[in-house]
N, C-alpha and C positions, 0 to 999 in steps of 0.2 A: 504494500500500500504506500502510495506517495505520502510524503510528509512535508508540511509547511511550518516553519518557525516564524512566529509573529513577535517582534520586539515591541513591547508595550511602551518603552521609552520613546521609540520612533512614532508610534501611533498617537501618543498624547503630546509629543513635542517637548518633553521635559521629565522631571523627576516626580511629578505629582499626577496620579491617576484619580481625579476627583469629580470630574463633571459627567453629568448624564449624557451630554452630547458626545463626548469622547467614548463613553461606554456604548452608546448606540452605534457609533461608527465601527467600533471593534466588533460588536454583535453582528452587524451586516457583513463585515469581512469574514468572520468565522463561518457564518451561514453559507456564504458563497463557496468556501472550501468544502464544508461538510456535504453540501449538495453534490459535489463532484467526487465524494467518497475519499477525500484527502484527510489524513490525520493532521490535526492542528496542535502545535506546541506553543503555548503562551509563555514567553520569556519575560519575567519581571525584573531582570537584572537592572540595577541602577534606579529602580523605583523606590523612592524614600517615603512617599505619602500615598496610601491607598485607602479609599473610603468605600463604605457599603453602597453609596449611591452609584458609583462607577460600576461596582461588581454586580449590582442588581440589573443594571442596564446591559452590561456586557455578557455576563454569565448566567444570572438568574433566569432571564427570559428564554434562554436556550431550552429550558425544561418545558416550555410551552409548545415546542416543536419536536423535541426528541426525548426518548426515554433514557433512563439512567444507564442501562447496559450499552446503548449506542454511544452515549457521551463518554462512558468509561473507556470504550475502545478507541474513540476518535479524538478525544480531547485530553491534553495533559498540560501541566504547568511546571515551570521551573523558576528558580531564582527568587522565590518568595521569602520575605523575612518571617521569622517564627510567629510574630503577632499577626501578620497578614494571612498566614496559613489558617489560623483560627477564624479569622474574618471570612475567608473563602469558604470554609466548611460550614459556618453558620448561614452564609448566603445560599449555598446549595441546599442545605437542609430546609430552609424556609421556602425556597423556590419549589422544591419537590412537593412539600406539603401544600403549598398554595395551588399549584397546577393540578395536583391530584384531585382536589375537591373545590375548584375555583368557584363554581356557581353557588354552592352552599355557603362557602366562606364569605362571598360578597353579599349574599342575602343576610347572613348573620350581622355583618357590619352595617348594612342599611337599617336593619331592625334596631340595632343598638343605638343608632343615631336618629331613629324615628323617621327615616326616609323610605318608607315602604312604598 
């Protein structure tokens, strides 16, 4: 299987992966390769600041299109700082939970805020 390494530093243009826009751009790039059955390696070397907003946009929403076994086979990361590994794991866990039962979760949220 072909493999593509995506340098996050190059995608975001610096040491901070923080914006939703950058995350969306990365998401679209990842999707383009996955659709061609290319294995994607996300390289976080030189990223000093990584926040959940970016990860939700870039990684979390992948679970709306692909299941866990597919992503485990086709997507990997390297170069993450230890604290960022935890952030990545939490983002993935929340995304899997959200997309597993998205309709009921959104209904519960609307009811909680009285927006039925």
